[in-house]
PDB file of N, CA, C and O in Angstrom:
ATOM      1  N   UNK A   1     -68.612   1.262  14.593  1.00  0.00           N
ATOM      2  CA  UNK A   1     -68.440   2.516  13.892  1.00  0.00           C
ATOM      3  C   UNK A   1     -66.956   2.749  13.658  1.00  0.00           C
ATOM      4  O   UNK A   1     -66.224   3.049  14.601  1.00  0.00           O
ATOM      5  N   UNK A   2     -66.518   2.623  12.465  1.00  0.00           N
ATOM      6  CA  UNK A   2     -65.112   2.738  12.132  1.00  0.00           C
ATOM      7  C   UNK A   2     -64.621   4.175  12.153  1.00  0.00           C
ATOM      8  O   UNK A   2     -63.417   4.406  12.269  1.00  0.00           O
ATOM      9  N   UNK A   3     -65.516   5.147  12.044  1.00  0.00           N
ATOM     10  CA  UNK A   3     -65.121   6.545  11.973  1.00  0.00           C
ATOM     11  C   UNK A   3     -65.120   7.240  13.336  1.00  0.00           C
ATOM     12  O   UNK A   3     -65.224   8.465  13.398  1.00  0.00           O
ATOM     13  N   UNK A   4     -65.005   6.489  14.412  1.00  0.00           N
ATOM     14  CA  UNK A   4     -64.981   7.083  15.745  1.00  0.00           C
ATOM     15  C   UNK A   4     -63.713   7.900  15.932  1.00  0.00           C
ATOM     16  O   UNK A   4     -62.630   7.445  15.564  1.00  0.00           O
ATOM     17  N   UNK A   5     -63.827   9.112  16.506  1.00  0.00           N
ATOM     18  CA  UNK A   5     -62.641   9.928  16.744  1.00  0.00           C
ATOM     19  C   UNK A   5     -61.736   9.310  17.797  1.00  0.00           C
ATOM     20  O   UNK A   5     -62.180   8.544  18.652  1.00  0.00           O
ATOM     21  N   UNK A   6     -60.460   9.658  17.717  1.00  0.00           N
ATOM     22  CA  UNK A   6     -59.477   9.183  18.695  1.00  0.00           C
ATOM     23  C   UNK A   6     -59.290  10.278  19.736  1.00  0.00           C
ATOM     24  O   UNK A   6     -58.720  11.330  19.443  1.00  0.00           O
ATOM     25  N   UNK A   7     -59.766  10.033  20.942  1.00  0.00           N
ATOM     26  CA  UNK A   7     -59.689  11.024  22.011  1.00  0.00           C
ATOM     27  C   UNK A   7     -58.487  10.802  22.926  1.00  0.00           C
ATOM     28  O   UNK A   7     -58.341  11.499  23.930  1.00  0.00           O
ATOM     29  N   UNK A   8     -57.639   9.855  22.598  1.00  0.00           N
ATOM     30  CA  UNK A   8     -56.544   9.501  23.497  1.00  0.00           C
ATOM     31  C   UNK A   8     -55.552  10.638  23.709  1.00  0.00           C
ATOM     32  O   UNK A   8     -54.811  10.631  24.692  1.00  0.00           O
ATOM     33  N   UNK A   9     -55.525  11.605  22.814  1.00  0.00           N
ATOM     34  CA  UNK A   9     -54.585  12.714  22.972  1.00  0.00           C
ATOM     35  C   UNK A   9     -55.176  13.882  23.752  1.00  0.00           C
ATOM     36  O   UNK A   9     -54.454  14.811  24.115  1.00  0.00           O
ATOM     37  N   UNK A  10     -56.476  13.845  24.014  1.00  0.00           N
ATOM     38  CA  UNK A  10     -57.107  14.920  24.787  1.00  0.00           C
ATOM     39  C   UNK A  10     -56.708  14.820  26.253  1.00  0.00           C
ATOM     40  O   UNK A  10     -56.590  13.725  26.802  1.00  0.00           O
ATOM     41  N   UNK A  11     -56.504  15.965  26.875  1.00  0.00           N
ATOM     42  CA  UNK A  11     -56.280  15.965  28.314  1.00  0.00           C
ATOM     43  C   UNK A  11     -57.599  15.591  29.000  1.00  0.00           C
ATOM     44  O   UNK A  11     -58.664  15.645  28.386  1.00  0.00           O
ATOM     45  N   UNK A  12     -57.514  15.217  30.260  1.00  0.00           N
ATOM     46  CA  UNK A  12     -58.727  14.885  31.017  1.00  0.00           C
ATOM     47  C   UNK A  12     -59.686  16.073  30.996  1.00  0.00           C
ATOM     48  O   UNK A  12     -60.888  15.912  30.784  1.00  0.00           O
ATOM     49  N   UNK A  13     -59.136  17.271  31.220  1.00  0.00           N
ATOM     50  CA  UNK A  13     -59.965  18.472  31.283  1.00  0.00           C
ATOM     51  C   UNK A  13     -60.656  18.757  29.948  1.00  0.00           C
ATOM     52  O   UNK A  13     -61.831  19.123  29.923  1.00  0.00           O
ATOM     53  N   UNK A  14     -59.929  18.590  28.836  1.00  0.00           N
ATOM     54  CA  UNK A  14     -60.523  18.817  27.521  1.00  0.00           C
ATOM     55  C   UNK A  14     -61.581  17.769  27.200  1.00  0.00           C
ATOM     56  O   UNK A  14     -62.620  18.088  26.622  1.00  0.00           O
ATOM     57  N   UNK A  15     -61.323  16.533  27.569  1.00  0.00           N
ATOM     58  CA  UNK A  15     -62.305  15.465  27.349  1.00  0.00           C
ATOM     59  C   UNK A  15     -63.567  15.732  28.165  1.00  0.00           C
ATOM     60  O   UNK A  15     -64.678  15.520  27.679  1.00  0.00           O
ATOM     61  N   UNK A  16     -63.400  16.193  29.392  1.00  0.00           N
ATOM     62  CA  UNK A  16     -64.547  16.486  30.251  1.00  0.00           C
ATOM     63  C   UNK A  16     -65.355  17.662  29.702  1.00  0.00           C
ATOM     64  O   UNK A  16     -66.585  17.636  29.730  1.00  0.00           O
ATOM     65  N   UNK A  17     -64.667  18.695  29.201  1.00  0.00           N
ATOM     66  CA  UNK A  17     -65.369  19.838  28.598  1.00  0.00           C
ATOM     67  C   UNK A  17     -66.176  19.398  27.389  1.00  0.00           C
ATOM     68  O   UNK A  17     -67.321  19.817  27.217  1.00  0.00           O
ATOM     69  N   UNK A  18     -65.586  18.553  26.549  1.00  0.00           N
ATOM     70  CA  UNK A  18     -66.301  18.065  25.377  1.00  0.00           C
ATOM     71  C   UNK A  18     -67.502  17.231  25.795  1.00  0.00           C
ATOM     72  O   UNK A  18     -68.571  17.333  25.193  1.00  0.00           O
ATOM     73  N   UNK A  19     -67.334  16.413  26.813  1.00  0.00           N
ATOM     74  CA  UNK A  19     -68.431  15.597  27.318  1.00  0.00           C
ATOM     75  C   UNK A  19     -69.558  16.482  27.853  1.00  0.00           C
ATOM     76  O   UNK A  19     -70.732  16.190  27.629  1.00  0.00           O
ATOM     77  N   UNK A  20     -69.212  17.548  28.549  1.00  0.00           N
ATOM     78  CA  UNK A  20     -70.230  18.481  29.056  1.00  0.00           C
ATOM     79  C   UNK A  20     -70.982  19.152  27.910  1.00  0.00           C
ATOM     80  O   UNK A  20     -72.193  19.357  27.992  1.00  0.00           O
ATOM     81  N   UNK A  21     -70.261  19.493  26.845  1.00  0.00           N
ATOM     82  CA  UNK A  21     -70.896  20.096  25.672  1.00  0.00           C
ATOM     83  C   UNK A  21     -71.882  19.120  25.039  1.00  0.00           C
ATOM     84  O   UNK A  21     -72.987  19.501  24.654  1.00  0.00           O
ATOM     85  N   UNK A  22     -71.474  17.864  24.936  1.00  0.00           N
ATOM     86  CA  UNK A  22     -72.339  16.833  24.365  1.00  0.00           C
ATOM     87  C   UNK A  22     -73.596  16.654  25.207  1.00  0.00           C
ATOM     88  O   UNK A  22     -74.702  16.580  24.673  1.00  0.00           O
ATOM     89  N   UNK A  23     -73.425  16.584  26.512  1.00  0.00           N
ATOM     90  CA  UNK A  23     -74.580  16.406  27.402  1.00  0.00           C
ATOM     91  C   UNK A  23     -75.547  17.585  27.251  1.00  0.00           C
ATOM     92  O   UNK A  23     -76.760  17.390  27.175  1.00  0.00           O
ATOM     93  N   UNK A  24     -75.015  18.790  27.209  1.00  0.00           N
ATOM     94  CA  UNK A  24     -75.871  19.976  27.048  1.00  0.00           C
ATOM     95  C   UNK A  24     -76.648  19.924  25.737  1.00  0.00           C
ATOM     96  O   UNK A  24     -77.838  20.235  25.693  1.00  0.00           O
ATOM     97  N   UNK A  25     -75.965  19.532  24.686  1.00  0.00           N
ATOM     98  CA  UNK A  25     -76.615  19.467  23.381  1.00  0.00           C
ATOM     99  C   UNK A  25     -77.705  18.389  23.362  1.00  0.00           C
ATOM    100  O   UNK A  25     -78.787  18.597  22.813  1.00  0.00           O
ATOM    101  N   UNK A  26     -77.405  17.245  23.965  1.00  0.00           N
ATOM    102  CA  UNK A  26     -78.418  16.184  24.023  1.00  0.00           C
ATOM    103  C   UNK A  26     -79.610  16.604  24.879  1.00  0.00           C
ATOM    104  O   UNK A  26     -80.759  16.338  24.526  1.00  0.00           O
ATOM    105  N   UNK A  27     -79.337  17.256  25.996  1.00  0.00           N
ATOM    106  CA  UNK A  27     -80.424  17.688  26.883  1.00  0.00           C
ATOM    107  C   UNK A  27     -81.290  18.777  26.259  1.00  0.00           C
ATOM    108  O   UNK A  27     -82.470  18.901  26.588  1.00  0.00           O
ATOM    109  N   UNK A  28     -80.703  19.564  25.359  1.00  0.00           N
ATOM    110  CA  UNK A  28     -81.466  20.649  24.732  1.00  0.00           C
ATOM    111  C   UNK A  28     -82.545  20.125  23.789  1.00  0.00           C
ATOM    112  O   UNK A  28     -83.543  20.801  23.539  1.00  0.00           O
ATOM    113  N   UNK A  29     -82.337  18.916  23.267  1.00  0.00           N
ATOM    114  CA  UNK A  29     -83.300  18.331  22.353  1.00  0.00           C
ATOM    115  C   UNK A  29     -83.232  18.911  20.949  1.00  0.00           C
ATOM    116  O   UNK A  29     -84.094  18.621  20.119  1.00  0.00           O
ATOM    117  N   UNK A  30     -82.223  19.723  20.673  1.00  0.00           N
ATOM    118  CA  UNK A  30     -82.118  20.372  19.373  1.00  0.00           C
ATOM    119  C   UNK A  30     -81.442  19.497  18.318  1.00  0.00           C
ATOM    120  O   UNK A  30     -81.558  19.782  17.126  1.00  0.00           O
ATOM    121  N   UNK A  31     -80.749  18.452  18.723  1.00  0.00           N
ATOM    122  CA  UNK A  31     -80.051  17.588  17.767  1.00  0.00           C
ATOM    123  C   UNK A  31     -81.039  16.624  17.132  1.00  0.00           C
ATOM    124  O   UNK A  31     -81.981  16.159  17.774  1.00  0.00           O
ATOM    125  N   UNK A  32     -80.804  16.333  15.859  1.00  0.00           N
ATOM    126  CA  UNK A  32     -81.636  15.343  15.184  1.00  0.00           C
ATOM    127  C   UNK A  32     -81.367  13.971  15.793  1.00  0.00           C
ATOM    128  O   UNK A  32     -80.433  13.805  16.578  1.00  0.00           O
ATOM    129  N   UNK A  33     -82.172  13.011  15.435  1.00  0.00           N
ATOM    130  CA  UNK A  33     -81.994  11.658  15.961  1.00  0.00           C
ATOM    131  C   UNK A  33     -80.622  11.112  15.579  1.00  0.00           C
ATOM    132  O   UNK A  33     -79.913  10.567  16.426  1.00  0.00           O
ATOM    133  N   UNK A  34     -80.242  11.255  14.304  1.00  0.00           N
ATOM    134  CA  UNK A  34     -78.941  10.755  13.862  1.00  0.00           C
ATOM    135  C   UNK A  34     -77.800  11.464  14.602  1.00  0.00           C
ATOM    136  O   UNK A  34     -76.838  10.825  15.028  1.00  0.00           O
ATOM    137  N   UNK A  35     -77.916  12.782  14.749  1.00  0.00           N
ATOM    138  CA  UNK A  35     -76.888  13.530  15.481  1.00  0.00           C
ATOM    139  C   UNK A  35     -76.845  13.101  16.948  1.00  0.00           C
ATOM    140  O   UNK A  35     -75.767  12.988  17.532  1.00  0.00           O
ATOM    141  N   UNK A  36     -77.996  12.865  17.532  1.00  0.00           N
ATOM    142  CA  UNK A  36     -78.056  12.431  18.934  1.00  0.00           C
ATOM    143  C   UNK A  36     -77.361  11.089  19.120  1.00  0.00           C
ATOM    144  O   UNK A  36     -76.646  10.891  20.102  1.00  0.00           O
ATOM    145  N   UNK A  37     -77.563  10.176  18.195  1.00  0.00           N
ATOM    146  CA  UNK A  37     -76.917   8.864  18.276  1.00  0.00           C
ATOM    147  C   UNK A  37     -75.409   9.023  18.170  1.00  0.00           C
ATOM    148  O   UNK A  37     -74.665   8.398  18.926  1.00  0.00           O
ATOM    149  N   UNK A  38     -74.952   9.853  17.239  1.00  0.00           N
ATOM    150  CA  UNK A  38     -73.519  10.107  17.071  1.00  0.00           C
ATOM    151  C   UNK A  38     -72.947  10.767  18.324  1.00  0.00           C
ATOM    152  O   UNK A  38     -71.884  10.377  18.807  1.00  0.00           O
ATOM    153  N   UNK A  39     -73.648  11.758  18.842  1.00  0.00           N
ATOM    154  CA  UNK A  39     -73.188  12.443  20.057  1.00  0.00           C
ATOM    155  C   UNK A  39     -73.135  11.490  21.241  1.00  0.00           C
ATOM    156  O   UNK A  39     -72.184  11.519  22.023  1.00  0.00           O
ATOM    157  N   UNK A  40     -74.148  10.650  21.376  1.00  0.00           N
ATOM    158  CA  UNK A  40     -74.167   9.692  22.478  1.00  0.00           C
ATOM    159  C   UNK A  40     -72.970   8.748  22.396  1.00  0.00           C
ATOM    160  O   UNK A  40     -72.318   8.463  23.401  1.00  0.00           O
ATOM    161  N   UNK A  41     -72.692   8.267  21.181  1.00  0.00           N
ATOM    162  CA  UNK A  41     -71.563   7.364  20.984  1.00  0.00           C
ATOM    163  C   UNK A  41     -70.247   8.061  21.330  1.00  0.00           C
ATOM    164  O   UNK A  41     -69.390   7.477  21.993  1.00  0.00           O
ATOM    165  N   UNK A  42     -70.089   9.297  20.887  1.00  0.00           N
ATOM    166  CA  UNK A  42     -68.892  10.068  21.199  1.00  0.00           C
ATOM    167  C   UNK A  42     -68.783  10.298  22.711  1.00  0.00           C
ATOM    168  O   UNK A  42     -67.704  10.177  23.292  1.00  0.00           O
ATOM    169  N   UNK A  43     -69.901  10.625  23.326  1.00  0.00           N
ATOM    170  CA  UNK A  43     -69.916  10.844  24.766  1.00  0.00           C
ATOM    171  C   UNK A  43     -69.542   9.598  25.544  1.00  0.00           C
ATOM    172  O   UNK A  43     -68.857   9.675  26.564  1.00  0.00           O
ATOM    173  N   UNK A  44     -69.990   8.458  25.064  1.00  0.00           N
ATOM    174  CA  UNK A  44     -69.650   7.201  25.739  1.00  0.00           C
ATOM    175  C   UNK A  44     -68.150   6.940  25.670  1.00  0.00           C
ATOM    176  O   UNK A  44     -67.553   6.498  26.652  1.00  0.00           O
ATOM    177  N   UNK A  45     -67.535   7.208  24.520  1.00  0.00           N
ATOM    178  CA  UNK A  45     -66.086   7.050  24.389  1.00  0.00           C
ATOM    179  C   UNK A  45     -65.344   8.017  25.324  1.00  0.00           C
ATOM    180  O   UNK A  45     -64.365   7.640  25.970  1.00  0.00           O
ATOM    181  N   UNK A  46     -65.816   9.248  25.385  1.00  0.00           N
ATOM    182  CA  UNK A  46     -65.192  10.236  26.267  1.00  0.00           C
ATOM    183  C   UNK A  46     -65.340   9.841  27.737  1.00  0.00           C
ATOM    184  O   UNK A  46     -64.408   9.997  28.526  1.00  0.00           O
ATOM    185  N   UNK A  47     -66.513   9.331  28.096  1.00  0.00           N
ATOM    186  CA  UNK A  47     -66.747   8.886  29.477  1.00  0.00           C
ATOM    187  C   UNK A  47     -65.772   7.779  29.850  1.00  0.00           C
ATOM    188  O   UNK A  47     -65.187   7.792  30.933  1.00  0.00           O
ATOM    189  N   UNK A  48     -65.603   6.831  28.952  1.00  0.00           N
ATOM    190  CA  UNK A  48     -64.678   5.723  29.212  1.00  0.00           C
ATOM    191  C   UNK A  48     -63.255   6.223  29.364  1.00  0.00           C
ATOM    192  O   UNK A  48     -62.517   5.764  30.235  1.00  0.00           O
ATOM    193  N   UNK A  49     -62.865   7.177  28.505  1.00  0.00           N
ATOM    194  CA  UNK A  49     -61.514   7.722  28.601  1.00  0.00           C
ATOM    195  C   UNK A  49     -61.319   8.456  29.927  1.00  0.00           C
ATOM    196  O   UNK A  49     -60.284   8.300  30.575  1.00  0.00           O
ATOM    197  N   UNK A  50     -62.299   9.247  30.328  1.00  0.00           N
ATOM    198  CA  UNK A  50     -62.207   9.973  31.595  1.00  0.00           C
ATOM    199  C   UNK A  50     -62.112   9.003  32.771  1.00  0.00           C
ATOM    200  O   UNK A  50     -61.314   9.214  33.684  1.00  0.00           O
ATOM    201  N   UNK A  51     -62.916   7.950  32.755  1.00  0.00           N
ATOM    202  CA  UNK A  51     -62.863   6.950  33.823  1.00  0.00           C
ATOM    203  C   UNK A  51     -61.492   6.280  33.882  1.00  0.00           C
ATOM    204  O   UNK A  51     -60.954   6.050  34.965  1.00  0.00           O
ATOM    205  N   UNK A  52     -60.934   5.969  32.722  1.00  0.00           N
ATOM    206  CA  UNK A  52     -59.607   5.344  32.667  1.00  0.00           C
ATOM    207  C   UNK A  52     -58.552   6.286  33.221  1.00  0.00           C
ATOM    208  O   UNK A  52     -57.692   5.872  33.998  1.00  0.00           O
ATOM    209  N   UNK A  53     -58.613   7.546  32.825  1.00  0.00           N
ATOM    210  CA  UNK A  53     -57.632   8.521  33.321  1.00  0.00           C
ATOM    211  C   UNK A  53     -57.752   8.715  34.826  1.00  0.00           C
ATOM    212  O   UNK A  53     -56.740   8.841  35.515  1.00  0.00           O
ATOM    213  N   UNK A  54     -58.974   8.739  35.341  1.00  0.00           N
ATOM    214  CA  UNK A  54     -59.156   8.875  36.794  1.00  0.00           C
ATOM    215  C   UNK A  54     -58.616   7.653  37.530  1.00  0.00           C
ATOM    216  O   UNK A  54     -57.981   7.785  38.576  1.00  0.00           O
ATOM    217  N   UNK A  55     -58.867   6.473  36.987  1.00  0.00           N
ATOM    218  CA  UNK A  55     -58.360   5.242  37.617  1.00  0.00           C
ATOM    219  C   UNK A  55     -56.835   5.232  37.612  1.00  0.00           C
ATOM    220  O   UNK A  55     -56.210   4.830  38.593  1.00  0.00           O
ATOM    221  N   UNK A  56     -56.241   5.670  36.515  1.00  0.00           N
ATOM    222  CA  UNK A  56     -54.780   5.739  36.440  1.00  0.00           C
ATOM    223  C   UNK A  56     -54.223   6.727  37.464  1.00  0.00           C
ATOM    224  O   UNK A  56     -53.222   6.453  38.126  1.00  0.00           O
ATOM    225  N   UNK A  57     -54.878   7.869  37.582  1.00  0.00           N
ATOM    226  CA  UNK A  57     -54.426   8.873  38.549  1.00  0.00           C
ATOM    227  C   UNK A  57     -54.562   8.349  39.972  1.00  0.00           C
ATOM    228  O   UNK A  57     -53.676   8.553  40.802  1.00  0.00           O
ATOM    229  N   UNK A  58     -55.660   7.683  40.250  1.00  0.00           N
ATOM    230  CA  UNK A  58     -55.874   7.130  41.588  1.00  0.00           C
ATOM    231  C   UNK A  58     -54.808   6.101  41.924  1.00  0.00           C
ATOM    232  O   UNK A  58     -54.351   6.031  43.065  1.00  0.00           O
ATOM    233  N   UNK A  59     -54.411   5.309  40.951  1.00  0.00           N
ATOM    234  CA  UNK A  59     -53.398   4.283  41.185  1.00  0.00           C
ATOM    235  C   UNK A  59     -52.043   4.900  41.512  1.00  0.00           C
ATOM    236  O   UNK A  59     -51.214   4.270  42.169  1.00  0.00           O
ATOM    237  N   UNK A  60     -51.816   6.124  41.056  1.00  0.00           N
ATOM    238  CA  UNK A  60     -50.526   6.777  41.311  1.00  0.00           C
ATOM    239  C   UNK A  60     -50.487   7.524  42.642  1.00  0.00           C
ATOM    240  O   UNK A  60     -49.413   7.892  43.117  1.00  0.00           O
ATOM    241  N   UNK A  61     -51.641   7.747  43.237  1.00  0.00           N
ATOM    242  CA  UNK A  61     -51.681   8.468  44.504  1.00  0.00           C
ATOM    243  C   UNK A  61     -51.070   7.595  45.594  1.00  0.00           C
ATOM    244  O   UNK A  61     -51.354   6.400  45.682  1.00  0.00           O
ATOM    245  N   UNK A  62     -50.241   8.196  46.409  1.00  0.00           N
ATOM    246  CA  UNK A  62     -49.622   7.462  47.505  1.00  0.00           C
ATOM    247  C   UNK A  62     -49.988   8.122  48.837  1.00  0.00           C
ATOM    248  O   UNK A  62     -50.161   9.338  48.927  1.00  0.00           O
ATOM    249  N   UNK A  63     -50.097   7.304  49.834  1.00  0.00           N
ATOM    250  CA  UNK A  63     -50.402   7.785  51.171  1.00  0.00           C
ATOM    251  C   UNK A  63     -49.104   7.789  51.976  1.00  0.00           C
ATOM    252  O   UNK A  63     -48.395   6.785  52.033  1.00  0.00           O
ATOM    253  N   UNK A  64     -48.805   8.919  52.592  1.00  0.00           N
ATOM    254  CA  UNK A  64     -47.593   9.030  53.393  1.00  0.00           C
ATOM    255  C   UNK A  64     -47.860   8.449  54.775  1.00  0.00           C
ATOM    256  O   UNK A  64     -48.828   8.824  55.436  1.00  0.00           O
ATOM    257  N   UNK A  65     -46.999   7.533  55.208  1.00  0.00           N
ATOM    258  CA  UNK A  65     -47.110   6.936  56.542  1.00  0.00           C
ATOM    259  C   UNK A  65     -46.203   7.703  57.487  1.00  0.00           C
ATOM    260  O   UNK A  65     -45.059   8.014  57.154  1.00  0.00           O
ATOM    261  N   UNK A  66     -46.724   8.004  58.666  1.00  0.00           N
ATOM    262  CA  UNK A  66     -45.940   8.704  59.671  1.00  0.00           C
ATOM    263  C   UNK A  66     -45.460   7.734  60.735  1.00  0.00           C
ATOM    264  O   UNK A  66     -46.187   6.831  61.150  1.00  0.00           O
ATOM    265  N   UNK A  67     -44.239   7.934  61.162  1.00  0.00           N
ATOM    266  CA  UNK A  67     -43.680   7.114  62.230  1.00  0.00           C
ATOM    267  C   UNK A  67     -44.163   7.592  63.583  1.00  0.00           C
ATOM    268  O   UNK A  67     -44.926   8.555  63.663  1.00  0.00           O
ATOM    269  N   UNK A  68     -43.729   6.931  64.651  1.00  0.00           N
ATOM    270  CA  UNK A  68     -44.134   7.286  66.019  1.00  0.00           C
ATOM    271  C   UNK A  68     -43.728   8.704  66.378  1.00  0.00           C
ATOM    272  O   UNK A  68     -44.378   9.347  67.203  1.00  0.00           O
ATOM    273  N   UNK A  69     -42.665   9.194  65.769  1.00  0.00           N
ATOM    274  CA  UNK A  69     -42.207  10.541  66.062  1.00  0.00           C
ATOM    275  C   UNK A  69     -42.895  11.603  65.200  1.00  0.00           C
ATOM    276  O   UNK A  69     -42.571  12.786  65.299  1.00  0.00           O
ATOM    277  N   UNK A  70     -43.840  11.186  64.358  1.00  0.00           N
ATOM    278  CA  UNK A  70     -44.578  12.117  63.523  1.00  0.00           C
ATOM    279  C   UNK A  70     -43.894  12.456  62.218  1.00  0.00           C
ATOM    280  O   UNK A  70     -44.414  13.250  61.434  1.00  0.00           O
ATOM    281  N   UNK A  71     -42.743  11.870  61.974  1.00  0.00           N
ATOM    282  CA  UNK A  71     -42.019  12.133  60.736  1.00  0.00           C
ATOM    283  C   UNK A  71     -42.443  11.127  59.671  1.00  0.00           C
ATOM    284  O   UNK A  71     -42.846  10.009  59.991  1.00  0.00           O
ATOM    285  N   UNK A  72     -42.352  11.526  58.410  1.00  0.00           N
ATOM    286  CA  UNK A  72     -42.699  10.584  57.339  1.00  0.00           C
ATOM    287  C   UNK A  72     -41.817   9.325  57.429  1.00  0.00           C
ATOM    288  O   UNK A  72     -40.593   9.405  57.527  1.00  0.00           O
ATOM    289  N   UNK A  73     -42.485   8.167  57.394  1.00  0.00           N
ATOM    290  CA  UNK A  73     -41.771   6.904  57.507  1.00  0.00           C
ATOM    291  C   UNK A  73     -41.783   6.110  56.215  1.00  0.00           C
ATOM    292  O   UNK A  73     -41.113   5.082  56.116  1.00  0.00           O
ATOM    293  N   UNK A  74     -42.522   6.561  55.239  1.00  0.00           N
ATOM    294  CA  UNK A  74     -42.612   5.844  53.965  1.00  0.00           C
ATOM    295  C   UNK A  74     -43.929   6.126  53.291  1.00  0.00           C
ATOM    296  O   UNK A  74     -44.750   6.900  53.785  1.00  0.00           O
ATOM    297  N   UNK A  75     -44.114   5.500  52.177  1.00  0.00           N
ATOM    298  CA  UNK A  75     -45.371   5.682  51.433  1.00  0.00           C
ATOM    299  C   UNK A  75     -45.970   4.324  51.130  1.00  0.00           C
ATOM    300  O   UNK A  75     -45.262   3.329  50.973  1.00  0.00           O
ATOM    301  N   UNK A  76     -47.291   4.307  51.051  1.00  0.00           N
ATOM    302  CA  UNK A  76     -48.020   3.105  50.655  1.00  0.00           C
ATOM    303  C   UNK A  76     -48.975   3.491  49.538  1.00  0.00           C
ATOM    304  O   UNK A  76     -49.341   4.658  49.398  1.00  0.00           O
ATOM    305  N   UNK A  77     -49.368   2.528  48.760  1.00  0.00           N
ATOM    306  CA  UNK A  77     -50.306   2.770  47.661  1.00  0.00           C
ATOM    307  C   UNK A  77     -51.641   3.243  48.204  1.00  0.00           C
ATOM    308  O   UNK A  77     -52.039   2.858  49.304  1.00  0.00           O
ATOM    309  N   UNK A  78     -52.312   4.048  47.466  1.00  0.00           N
ATOM    310  CA  UNK A  78     -53.644   4.554  47.808  1.00  0.00           C
ATOM    311  C   UNK A  78     -54.613   3.381  47.898  1.00  0.00           C
ATOM    312  O   UNK A  78     -54.594   2.481  47.058  1.00  0.00           O
ATOM    313  N   UNK A  79     -55.450   3.398  48.914  1.00  0.00           N
ATOM    314  CA  UNK A  79     -56.469   2.373  49.078  1.00  0.00           C
ATOM    315  C   UNK A  79     -57.803   3.075  49.267  1.00  0.00           C
ATOM    316  O   UNK A  79     -58.085   3.614  50.338  1.00  0.00           O
ATOM    317  N   UNK A  80     -58.619   3.065  48.226  1.00  0.00           N
ATOM    318  CA  UNK A  80     -59.918   3.743  48.280  1.00  0.00           C
ATOM    319  C   UNK A  80     -60.934   2.965  49.108  1.00  0.00           C
ATOM    320  O   UNK A  80     -61.973   3.509  49.480  1.00  0.00           O
ATOM    321  N   UNK A  81     -60.651   1.725  49.395  1.00  0.00           N
ATOM    322  CA  UNK A  81     -61.609   0.891  50.100  1.00  0.00           C
ATOM    323  C   UNK A  81     -61.510   1.068  51.522  1.00  0.00           C
ATOM    324  O   UNK A  81     -62.250   0.436  52.276  1.00  0.00           O
TER     325      UNK A  81
END
């Protein structure tokens, strides 16, 4: 689909709000089949963007290491595992 919107400029919060609106509209059953397909495609793009933004944010999170005296001794990268 060449006419897909560019969501790269949306903030995470705005993308999530739009995604919630799409989900509500799809769940309502009021959209035509063609509109539902378009909405689903848009929602999938928004979902991917939100996942990418969350992964980027997670990569920037740092864990503060404390020394034996309880004072900050440095930082290490976030490890979700």
